[in-house]
Structures are given as structure tokens and as C-alpha cells.
Kinemage of the C-alpha trace (Angstrom):
@kinemage 1
@onewidth
@group {chain A} dominant
@subgroup {mainchain}
@vectorlist {calphas} color= white
{ca met a 1} P -9.939 11.959 -12.787
{ca ser a 2} L -8.871 13.053 -9.337
{ca thr a 3} L -6.525 16.003 -9.111
{ca asn a 4} L -5.303 14.836 -5.694
{ca asn a 5} L -2.535 12.628 -7.084
{ca phe a 6} L 1.252 12.636 -6.854
{ca ser a 7} L 1.458 14.340 -10.227
{ca asn a 8} L 0.350 17.938 -10.518
{ca asn a 9} L -0.307 17.502 -14.244
{ca ala a 10} L -3.465 15.694 -15.322
{ca ser a 11} L -2.907 12.941 -17.865
{ca asn a 12} L -4.500 9.705 -18.994
{ca ile a 13} L -3.884 6.774 -16.677
{ca pro a 14} L -2.179 3.931 -18.551
{ca asn a 15} L -3.759 0.480 -18.348
{ca ser a 16} L -0.608 -1.599 -18.326
{ca asn a 17} L -0.411 -4.961 -16.556
{ca thr a 18} L 0.992 -4.768 -13.020
{ca glu a 19} L 3.062 -7.910 -13.604
{ca ser a 20} L 6.124 -5.802 -14.349
{ca his a 21} L 6.270 -4.325 -10.864
{ca ile a 22} L 4.129 -6.127 -8.273
{ca gly a 23} L 6.220 -7.745 -5.579
{ca gln a 24} L 9.350 -7.055 -7.567
{ca gly a 25} L 11.598 -6.137 -4.646
{ca leu a 26} L 15.237 -5.151 -4.968
{ca gly a 27} L 16.996 -8.337 -4.031
{ca asp a 28} L 20.107 -7.465 -6.044
{ca ile a 29} L 20.642 -4.139 -4.289
{ca val a 30} L 22.651 -4.153 -1.054
{ca gln a 31} L 21.579 -1.277 1.169
{ca pro a 32} L 23.474 0.171 4.144
{ca leu a 33} L 21.652 -0.275 7.433
{ca val a 34} L 22.914 3.030 8.853
{ca phe a 35} L 20.713 6.096 8.394
{ca ser a 36} L 23.359 8.604 7.356
{ca asp a 37} L 23.252 12.400 7.382
{ca asn a 38} L 23.111 12.336 3.587
{ca ala a 39} L 20.118 10.007 3.703
{ca arg a 40} L 18.404 12.361 6.154
{ca gln a 41} L 18.979 15.352 3.886
{ca glu a 42} L 17.672 13.402 0.894
{ca leu a 43} L 14.569 12.528 2.875
{ca ile a 44} L 13.980 16.169 3.838
{ca gln a 45} L 14.445 17.302 0.235
{ca ser a 46} L 12.076 14.609 -1.028
{ca leu a 47} L 9.201 16.279 0.808
{ca glu a 48} L 9.170 18.961 -1.895
{ca ser a 49} L 7.866 16.402 -4.406
{ca ile a 50} L 4.887 15.349 -2.277
{ca pro a 51} L 1.725 17.399 -2.991
{ca lys a 52} L 0.468 19.431 -0.043
{ca gly a 53} L -2.930 17.712 -0.200
{ca leu a 54} L -1.460 14.404 0.970
{ca ala a 55} L -1.252 13.938 4.744
{ca leu a 56} L 2.078 12.641 6.035
{ca thr a 57} L 3.134 11.442 9.473
{ca pro a 58} L 6.675 10.941 10.845
{ca val a 59} L 7.852 7.369 11.403
{ca lys a 60} L 10.822 5.819 13.162
{ca asn a 61} L 11.948 2.404 11.934
{ca lys a 62} L 8.649 2.077 10.024
{ca arg a 63} L 6.467 2.816 13.077
{ca pro a 64} L 4.437 6.044 13.474
{ca leu a 65} L 6.171 8.390 15.900
{ca arg a 66} L 3.116 10.238 17.201
{ca ser a 67} L 0.674 8.415 19.483
{ca lys a 68} L -2.458 10.110 18.106
{ca trp a 69} L -1.399 10.337 14.474
{ca gln a 70} L -4.564 8.639 13.197
{ca asn a 71} L -6.867 11.367 14.477
{ca glu a 72} L -4.795 14.551 14.495
{ca ser a 73} L -4.916 17.286 11.898
{ca pro a 74} L -2.394 16.831 9.072
{ca leu a 75} L 1.094 18.031 9.973
{ca ser a 76} L 2.604 20.898 8.042
{ca arg a 77} L 5.634 20.122 5.933
{ca glu a 78} L 7.686 22.458 8.126
{ca ser a 79} L 6.741 20.482 11.244
{ca leu a 80} L 7.740 17.261 9.521
{ca lys a 81} L 11.036 18.751 8.386
{ca ser a 82} L 11.695 19.804 11.979
{ca glu a 83} L 11.083 16.262 13.235
{ca leu a 84} L 13.519 14.916 10.643
{ca ser a 85} L 16.169 17.592 11.217
{ca gln a 86} L 16.117 17.008 14.971
{ca glu a 87} L 16.557 13.255 14.360
{ca arg a 88} L 13.326 12.313 16.075
{ca cys a 89} L 12.348 10.183 13.087
{ca asn a 90} L 13.917 8.570 10.033
{ca gly a 91} L 11.032 8.523 7.620
{ca tyr a 92} L 7.484 9.522 6.841
{ca gly a 93} L 4.336 7.665 5.963
{ca leu a 94} L 1.373 8.556 3.794
{ca arg a 95} L -1.808 8.624 5.862
{ca leu a 96} L -4.288 6.652 3.809
{ca gly a 97} L -7.998 7.093 3.273
{ca asp a 98} L -10.128 10.210 3.442
{ca val a 99} L -7.462 12.392 5.080
{ca ser a 100} L -5.416 12.130 1.854
{ca gly a 101} L -8.306 12.447 -0.550
{ca gly a 102} L -9.177 8.764 -0.792
{ca lys a 103} L -5.853 6.953 -1.200
{ca leu a 104} L -5.846 3.148 -0.845
{ca ala a 105} L -2.749 0.980 -0.425
{ca leu a 106} L -2.632 -2.537 -1.826
{ca asp a 107} L 0.173 -4.222 0.119
{ca val a 108} L 1.661 -7.268 -1.618
{ca asp a 109} L 3.331 -8.910 1.367
{ca gly a 110} L 5.459 -11.766 0.082
{ca pro a 111} L 6.036 -13.897 -3.035
{ca ser a 112} L 2.950 -16.024 -2.405
{ca ala a 113} L 0.852 -12.837 -2.207
{ca val a 114} L 2.087 -11.953 -5.702
{ca ser a 115} L 0.451 -15.173 -6.937
{ca leu a 116} L -2.807 -14.234 -5.216
{ca leu a 117} L -2.842 -10.819 -6.847
{ca lys a 118} L -2.158 -12.262 -10.294
{ca ala a 119} L -5.016 -14.737 -9.799
{ca leu a 120} L -7.302 -11.897 -8.701
{ca glu a 121} L -6.387 -9.925 -11.828
{ca ser a 122} L -6.956 -12.983 -14.027
{ca thr a 123} L -10.447 -13.320 -12.573
{ca his a 124} L -11.213 -9.715 -13.507
{ca glu a 125} L -8.779 -7.609 -15.534
{ca pro a 126} L -5.233 -6.268 -15.090
{ca leu a 127} L -4.871 -3.421 -12.638
{ca pro a 128} L -3.781 -0.087 -14.119
{ca lys a 129} L -0.211 1.074 -13.723
{ca ser a 130} L 0.130 3.168 -10.577
{ca val a 131} L 2.615 4.590 -8.100
{ca thr a 132} L 4.399 1.603 -6.554
{ca phe a 133} L 7.220 1.217 -4.058
{ca thr a 134} L 9.083 -1.478 -2.126
{ca ser a 135} L 11.115 -2.055 0.994
{ca gly a 136} L 13.482 -4.125 -1.126
{ca lys a 137} L 12.485 -7.394 0.538
{ca asp a 138} L 11.673 -10.263 -1.791
{ca gly a 139} L 8.116 -10.180 -3.110
{ca arg a 140} L 7.186 -7.044 -1.161
{ca ser a 141} L 5.619 -3.966 -2.733
{ca gln a 142} L 2.808 -1.507 -2.215
{ca ile a 143} L 0.582 -0.068 -4.930
{ca leu a 144} L -1.382 3.132 -4.353
{ca phe a 145} L -4.849 3.662 -5.793
{ca gln a 146} L -7.328 6.528 -5.767
{ca ile a 147} L -10.817 5.499 -4.669
{ca pro a 148} L -13.178 7.061 -7.259
{ca glu a 149} L -15.656 9.670 -6.121
{ca his a 150} L -18.695 7.440 -6.677
{ca tyr a 151} L -17.273 4.940 -4.142
{ca arg a 152} L -15.932 7.361 -1.526
{ca asp a 153} L -19.045 7.352 0.644
{ca arg a 154} L -19.161 3.544 0.689
{ca phe a 155} L -15.516 3.443 1.789
{ca lys a 156} L -15.865 5.914 4.666
{ca asp a 157} L -16.012 3.100 7.264
{ca phe a 158} L -13.404 0.876 5.623
{ca asn a 159} L -10.101 0.437 7.430
{ca arg a 160} L -8.274 -2.742 6.491
{ca lys a 161} L -8.833 -6.255 5.183
{ca ser a 162} L -6.445 -8.938 3.988
{ca ile a 163} L -6.629 -12.279 2.217
{ca thr a 164} L -4.312 -15.264 2.612
{ca glu a 165} L -6.148 -17.741 0.334
{ca phe a 166} L -7.874 -17.473 -3.011
{ca phe a 167} L -9.806 -20.112 -4.967
{ca phe a 168} L -8.726 -19.999 -8.598
{ca asn a 169} L -9.032 -22.465 -11.508
{ca gly a 170} L -10.221 -25.279 -9.295
{ca glu a 171} L -7.565 -24.981 -6.610
{ca thr a 172} L -6.941 -22.942 -3.484
{ca leu a 173} L -3.879 -20.720 -3.676
{ca lys a 174} L -2.431 -20.162 -0.207
{ca cys a 175} L 0.006 -17.640 1.166
{ca gly a 176} L 3.147 -18.756 2.942
{ca thr a 177} L 2.817 -19.966 6.547
{ca asp a 178} L 5.050 -20.498 9.562
{ca glu a 179} L 5.787 -23.867 11.167
{ca asn a 180} L 2.437 -23.712 12.978
{ca gly a 181} L 0.484 -23.109 9.789
{ca lys a 182} L -0.211 -19.445 10.542
{ca pro a 183} L -0.029 -17.210 7.444
{ca ile a 184} L 3.056 -14.995 7.372
{ca glu a 185} L 2.323 -13.457 3.959
{ca glu a 186} L -0.850 -11.790 2.738
{ca leu a 187} L -2.518 -9.501 0.253
{ca asp a 188} L -3.525 -6.501 2.329
{ca phe a 189} L -5.927 -3.626 1.518
{ca arg a 190} L -5.483 -0.561 3.760
{ca tyr a 191} L -7.427 2.691 3.988
{ca asn a 192} L -8.694 4.881 6.863
{ca gly a 193} L -6.593 4.763 10.028
{ca his a 194} L -3.531 3.281 8.316
{ca gln a 195} L -0.338 4.577 6.745
{ca ser a 196} L 2.263 3.455 4.218
{ca val a 197} L 5.921 4.414 4.627
{ca leu a 198} L 7.134 6.218 1.498
{ca pro a 199} L 10.565 6.286 -0.183
{ca pro a 200} L 13.240 7.222 0.600
{ca ser a 201} L 12.414 6.548 4.253
{ca tyr a 202} L 14.683 4.278 6.276
{ca his a 203} L 14.000 0.539 6.481
{ca pro a 204} L 15.817 -1.335 9.290
{ca glu a 205} L 16.424 -4.477 7.205
{ca thr a 206} L 17.159 -3.144 3.720
{ca gly a 207} L 18.327 0.407 4.334
{ca ser a 208} L 15.533 2.330 2.636
{ca tyr a 209} L 12.328 2.171 0.633
{ca his a 210} L 12.561 2.597 -3.149
{ca trp a 211} L 10.204 3.522 -5.954
{ca leu a 212} L 9.262 0.906 -8.547
{ca asn a 213} L 6.862 3.283 -10.304
{ca ser a 214} L 7.726 6.716 -8.988
{ca pro a 215} L 5.467 9.787 -8.952
{ca asn a 216} L 7.594 11.042 -11.856
{ca asp a 217} L 6.650 7.963 -13.888
{ca cys a 218} L 2.890 7.909 -13.392
{ca glu a 219} L -0.048 9.125 -11.331
{ca val a 220} L -1.879 7.299 -8.591
{ca ala a 221} L -4.339 5.360 -10.736
{ca ile a 222} L -8.045 5.373 -10.066
{ca ala a 223} L -9.067 2.032 -8.570
{ca pro a 224} L -11.220 0.078 -11.064
{ca asp a 225} L -14.798 -0.633 -10.065
{ca trp a 226} L -14.165 -4.379 -9.809
{ca leu a 227} L -11.436 -3.815 -7.201
{ca cys a 228} L -13.679 -1.488 -5.187
{ca glu a 229} L -16.511 -4.025 -5.256
{ca phe a 230} L -14.175 -6.843 -4.240
{ca ile a 231} L -12.871 -4.892 -1.234
{ca leu a 232} L -16.369 -3.839 -0.151
{ca lys a 233} L -17.625 -7.420 -0.311
{ca leu a 234} L -14.550 -8.526 1.582
{ca ser a 235} L -15.399 -6.081 4.361
{ca glu a 236} L -19.052 -7.111 4.709
{ca pro a 237} L -19.762 -8.799 8.072
{ca lys a 238} L -20.650 -12.435 7.559
{ca lys a 239} L -21.656 -15.139 10.003
{ca ile a 240} L -19.638 -18.179 8.996
{ca gln a 241} L -18.253 -21.311 10.541
{ca lys a 242} L -14.524 -21.728 10.812
{ca asn a 243} L -12.864 -22.846 7.558
{ca thr a 244} L -16.032 -22.131 5.544
{ca pro a 245} L -15.230 -20.401 2.213
{ca leu a 246} L -16.609 -16.916 1.693
{ca lys a 247} L -18.429 -16.960 -1.640
{ca phe a 248} L -18.345 -13.858 -3.805
{ca glu a 249} L -19.809 -13.040 -7.168
{ca tyr a 250} L -16.369 -13.273 -8.768
{ca ser a 251} L -14.482 -15.838 -6.734
{ca thr a 252} L -14.219 -17.992 -3.619
{ca phe a 253} L -11.886 -16.964 -0.847
{ca glu a 254} L -11.112 -18.139 2.683
{ca lys a 255} L -9.989 -15.890 5.492
{ca gly a 256} L -6.876 -16.776 7.433
{ca asp a 257} L -6.899 -16.832 11.243
């Protein structure tokens, strides 16, 4: 088990079904859209609970503040506190991938993406309980996973892949689309070169991000081998014709445009 998790105490990772928290959102909570002084102080204080081995970057309205954040050395906590105190930013994001010891974010982006994830789990096995958070928007959540050591080298060139369709039980499950048929929801896997905004950072539409499974509740679970294999196969370059399904050992899946 990796020691580079949100919890400083090693413990067994529970294998509970993710159904209780994926895409849960906080639709019944009304959040203020003003980033108050109290919210800023809470954000600064929350840095104390984030292990020093995790690389963070300041964000403003969800977007990274620094132009070269993907390649720079990790910021010190004092530098990040200074950015927050001087009101240059209103949140911070976890830099994913190797810079944070192999952290992967599974972004469930919309209610239809929840259905895709449940189908993916049904094809394999339930994902373990892990640190999970949400912007509060309906069907939106992110689940953090630790890439196991025996997969780290194979993930060194992985950045990001997403799916918008999944063939399951004889039918194609599709994510939501706009009026032109372009997917507006997806199941997104992010790693090197990407970041995930952490609670209690500001969110311009809902007020702030919130924990569903906080670091006090559980560790960042180790990604199961089947998930690692699925992502790696997803990232393999393939020469295909448009609208041709990508066939995997476990399932059939079509890429969105």
C-alpha cells in the first residue's frame, strides 16, 4: 500500500461499492456565490490537512493561475498561502500523476456518466471506496485513485482519456449531448499534466467544492488492476474509421468526437 495518500495512518482499503457516492452532487445545498473572507481563511487552514508529498497549484475560478504550472517544481505551502492571502486565487488544485506520487482522477461529469461508470463496474467489479469530492452540480464528482507501483512505469506517458459511450448488455449507453449531438457529459480519466480542484476551493456556480468521502473518512484507494488495464487500452493508438467501435477484452466502446 502506498504511503503517499491523504491519510498519514496506514489502514486497509475498504472495498465498498462506489454507488453511494459517485455523481452524488449536492443539489439540495444552496451555496453563496461570493468568496468571503471566512471562506478564504477556511481554505488557507485546510492546507494543513493536505500531506506535503502532494503537489498543489493555485487556481482562480477553477482555472490554474500560473502559466507554467504543469512543469514547475511543486510550490511550497507557504507560497500557496501567500497567493491565497493576497487574493490572487480562490482555490487550489491537486496536480495529478507522477508529481503527486501517482494520483489519478476519475471525473464523473454528469448523470449520464454515472450510468457509464456503473456499467463499467458491472463488467468488472465494484471500485473500492476512495477520496471523493464534488462541485455540487448534479451528477458531478471526482474520485481519486493511487496507481499501483507495478503500473507506474506504464502510466508515465498517460495524460488524459475520456469515454462518452459504452456497449453494455447488448446496447450502447451514451452520455448526454447538446442540440448538435456533441457530447456534453463524459467519464474522464486524468493523470500527468492535469489537476483537480480540491475542497473547499471556490466554484463560480455552486459556491465551493465539497467532500463526499473526505480524507478523514478514507484513504486514496489503490486503483484495481482491471481499471489500470482499461485505461491503458483506452490510451493505445488505434487506426480506426469514424464511428467504428473500439473493441477491448472486457467491453466495446466508441469514442466521441
